[in-house]
C-alpha positions in Angstrom: 0.0 0.0 0.0 2.8 2.4 0.9 4.6 1.7 -2.4 1.3 2.3 -4.3 0.9 5.7 -2.5 4.4 6.7 -3.4 3.8 5.7 -7.0 0.6 7.7 -7.2 2.3 10.8 -5.7 5.2 10.4 -8.1 2.8 10.3 -11.0 0.9 13.3 -9.7 4.2 15.2 -9.4 4.8 14.9 -13.2 1.6 16.7 -14.0 0.4 20.3 -13.5 -1.1 20.8 -10.1 0.0 21.4 -6.5 2.8 18.9 -6.7 4.1 19.4 -10.1 5.6 19.5 -12.5 9.1 20.1 -11.3 10.6 23.6 -11.5 12.6 24.4 -14.6 15.8 25.4 -12.8 18.6 22.9 -12.0 18.3 23.3 -8.2 14.6 22.2 -8.3 15.4 19.1 -10.4 18.3 18.1 -8.3 16.4 18.5 -5.0 13.5 16.5 -6.3 15.8 13.7 -7.5 17.5 13.7 -4.1 14.0 13.6 -2.5 13.1 10.5 -4.5 16.3 8.9 -3.3 15.8 9.8 0.3 12.2 8.7 0.5 12.9 5.3 -1.2 16.0 4.8 1.0 13.9 5.5 4.1 11.2 3.1 2.9 13.8 0.3 2.3 15.4 0.9 5.7 12.1 0.8 7.6 11.1 -2.4 5.8 14.4 -4.1 6.6 14.9 -2.9 10.1 12.2 -4.8 12.0 10.6 -3.1 15.0 9.6 -3.8 18.6 6.4 -1.9 17.9 4.6 -3.2 14.8 1.5 -1.2 15.6 3.4 2.0 14.9 4.0 1.2 11.2 1.1 3.3 10.1 2.7 6.4 11.7 6.1 5.6 10.0 4.3 5.2 6.6 2.4 8.5 7.1 5.6 10.3 7.8 7.2 9.0 4.6 4.1 10.2 2.7 4.4 13.7 4.3 8.1 13.9 3.5 7.5 12.9 -0.2 4.6 15.4 -0.5 6.9 18.1 1.0 9.7 17.4 -1.5 7.3 17.5 -4.4 5.6 20.7 -3.3 8.8 22.5 -2.6 10.2 21.7 -6.0 7.0 22.2 -8.0 7.0 25.1 -10.6 4.4 27.2 -8.7 6.6 27.1 -5.5 10.2 26.5 -6.4 12.2 29.8 -6.2 9.2 31.8 -4.9 8.3 30.5 -1.4 11.8 29.3 -0.5 15.4 29.2 -1.8 16.3 25.6 -2.4 20.1 26.3 -2.6 19.9 28.0 0.8 17.9 25.1 2.3 20.4 22.5 1.0 23.4 24.6 2.1 22.0 24.8 5.6 20.8 21.2 5.9 24.2 19.6 5.3 26.2 21.5 8.0 23.3 20.9 10.4 23.7 17.1 9.7 27.4 17.2 10.3 27.0 19.3 13.5 24.8 16.5 14.9 26.5 13.4 13.4 30.0 13.9 14.8 28.9 14.2 18.4 26.4 11.4 17.8 29.3 8.9 17.3 30.3 9.6 20.9 27.1 10.5 22.6 24.8 8.1 20.8 21.2 9.2 21.5 22.0 13.0 21.1 18.4 14.0 20.6 18.8 17.3 22.3 21.7 18.2 20.0 19.6 17.4 17.0 16.9 19.9 18.0 19.6 22.5 18.8 21.0 22.0 15.3 17.5 22.4 13.9 17.0 25.7 15.7 20.4 26.9 14.5 19.5 26.0 10.9 16.1 27.8 11.1 17.8 30.8 12.7 20.5 30.9 10.1 17.9 30.8 7.3 16.0 33.7 8.9 19.3 35.7 9.2 20.1 35.0 5.6 16.7 36.2 4.5 18.2 39.1 2.5 20.1 36.7 0.3 17.1 34.4 -0.1 15.0 37.3 -1.1 13.0 38.3 1.9 13.1 37.5 5.7 10.0 35.3 5.3 11.6 33.4 2.4 14.7 33.0 4.5 12.7 31.7 7.4 10.8 29.2 5.2 14.2 28.1 3.7 15.5 27.4 7.1 12.4 25.4 8.0 12.9 23.4 4.8 16.6 22.9 5.7 15.5 21.6 9.2 13.1 19.2 7.5 15.7 17.7 5.3 18.2 17.6 8.2 15.8 15.6 10.4 15.3 13.0 7.7 19.0 12.8 7.0 19.7 12.4 10.7 17.4 9.4 10.9 19.0 7.8 7.8 22.5 8.6 9.1 21.8 6.9 12.4 20.3 3.8 10.7 23.2 3.5 8.2 25.9 4.2 10.8 24.7 1.5 13.1 24.2 -0.9 10.2 27.6 -0.4 8.6 29.4 -0.1 11.9 27.7 -2.4 14.5 30.5 -1.7 16.9 29.3 1.8 17.4 25.9 0.7 18.7 25.6 1.4 22.4 25.1 -1.8 24.5 21.8 -0.9 26.3 20.3 -4.3 26.7 19.8 -6.1 30.0 22.7 -8.5 30.8 20.3 -11.3 31.5 19.5 -11.7 27.8 21.3 -14.2 25.6 23.9 -12.8 23.3 21.6 -13.1 20.3 18.7 -11.5 22.0 20.9 -8.7 23.4 22.2 -7.9 19.9 18.6 -7.9 18.5 17.3 -5.8 21.3 20.2 -3.3 21.2 19.8 -2.9 17.5 16.1 -2.0 17.9 16.4 0.1 21.0 19.4 2.2 19.8 17.3 3.8 17.0 14.4 4.7 19.3 15.8 8.2 20.2 15.9 9.1 16.5 12.2 8.4 15.9 11.3 11.8 17.4 13.5 13.6 14.8 12.0 11.5 12.0 8.5 12.4 13.1 9.3 16.1 13.7 10.8 16.4 10.2 7.5 15.0 8.8 5.6 17.6 10.8 7.8 20.3 9.4 7.2 18.9 5.9 3.4 19.1 6.4 3.8 22.8 7.5 5.8 23.6 4.4 3.2 21.9 2.2 0.4 24.0 3.8 2.5 27.2 3.4 3.0 26.4 -0.3 -0.8 25.8 -0.7 -1.6 29.1 0.9 1.0 31.0 -1.2 -0.5 29.8 -4.5 -3.9 31.7 -4.1 -2.0 34.9 -3.1 0.1 34.7 -6.3 -3.0 34.1 -8.4 -4.6 37.3 -6.9 -1.5 39.3 -7.7 -1.4 38.0 -11.3 -5.1 38.8 -11.7 
């Protein structure tokens, strides 16, 4: 069902409407392509991780849908370049990810640091508003950067622990068998990053709503 929803949204993004087609500039096309990659990678990761809370799958799937809609909306022709600056958003998201990832290797569940990085990214976007066009555009660009950063934080945590199992903190009870401890540790070590994953999806929903509200305003100005 999730794959079907993603396929329908991808089809919708190729036609004229609130999600498409993609903007004509290079930044919009590259960001949309990166969005496809991030969403599909996230889907594969969640399907292959296993979970200690199967009942929460619907929430994870909803978050993926919100991220995808946000990527499509932000890169659509009616929005790209007007509501936010995609180059500014990408430029802020990557340093925010690095600011979190390096301490994460030593602090593990550095959830607080992730939210500090998000606030710094949003603040930087607002401060760079003059370069983005207007203070509002800079603020929205910072919000978009924080959205991307939260998704990348979740992916970075999953990939780091999968590629380097030795970095996974041993947080399982010593009474478990070695196999059970490894399974439990792998599942529990990612729990702190679910909050960032869901917060980014919420930010993506906000960006989508902002884009929907800006479209009628532009239509009035054109009229």
